[in-house]
C-alpha positions in Angstrom: 2.8 -9.7 5.5 4.2 -6.6 7.4 6.0 -3.7 5.6 7.8 -1.0 7.4 7.3 2.2 5.4 9.9 4.8 4.7 9.4 8.6 4.1 5.6 8.8 5.0 3.5 9.5 8.0 2.3 5.8 8.4 4.9 3.5 10.1 3.7 0.0 9.0 1.5 -1.7 6.3 0.0 -5.1 7.1 -1.6 -7.0 4.2 -2.2 -10.4 2.7 -2.1 -11.7 -0.8 -4.5 -14.6 -1.6 -4.7 -15.9 -5.2 -2.9 -12.8 -6.4 -5.5 -10.5 -4.7 -4.8 -7.9 -2.1 -6.4 -8.6 1.3 -6.8 -7.2 4.5 -4.7 -4.1 4.1 -4.1 -2.1 7.3 -2.1 1.1 7.6 -0.5 1.7 11.1 -0.4 5.5 11.8 -0.7 8.2 9.1 -4.0 9.9 8.0 -6.7 7.5 9.2 -9.6 8.4 6.8 -7.5 8.6 3.8 -5.8 5.3 4.4 -8.9 3.4 5.3 -10.3 4.6 2.0 -7.1 3.3 0.2 -7.4 0.0 1.9 -11.1 -0.3 0.9 -10.4 0.5 -2.6 -7.6 -1.9 -3.0 -9.4 -4.8 -1.2 -9.7 -7.9 -3.6 -7.9 -6.1 -6.5 -5.4 -8.1 -8.6 -1.8 -7.4 -7.2 -0.5 -6.1 -10.7 -3.6 -4.0 -11.0 -3.1 -2.3 -7.5 0.6 -1.7 -8.1 0.1 0.0 -11.6 -2.6 2.2 -10.1 -0.9 3.4 -7.0 2.9 3.2 -7.8 4.7 6.6 -8.1 2.1 8.6 -6.2 3.6 11.5 -4.2 2.5 13.1 -1.3 3.2 16.9 -1.3 6.9 17.6 -1.5 7.8 13.9 -0.6 9.1 11.5 -3.2 6.7 8.9 -2.2 3.3 8.5 -0.5 1.4 5.8 1.6 -0.2 4.4 -1.7 3.3 4.3 -3.2 4.7 2.4 -0.1 1.9 0.0 -0.5 3.0 -0.7 -4.2 6.6 -1.1 -3.0 5.4 -3.6 -0.4 3.3 -5.6 -2.9 6.2 -5.6 -5.4 8.5 -7.0 -2.5 5.9 -9.5 -1.5 5.6 -10.9 -5.0 9.1 -10.6 -6.1 8.4 -8.1 -8.9 
């Protein structure tokens, strides 16, 4: 799936969901090292667990963050 982010430095998040597990997360743009770290930490995690861990995280003064945008993308992909 491809998700266009809003309000963050990254422009897009690509990911797959297989057997309710998050797979192949890739952020396009943004802080490369941090986003690679997030992608690796989330890899293989249950979708609901991933959402509960990263939803609501803010980046500085922004109301959202790249992890929060990933949570929104996962929720949209699963209809939650």
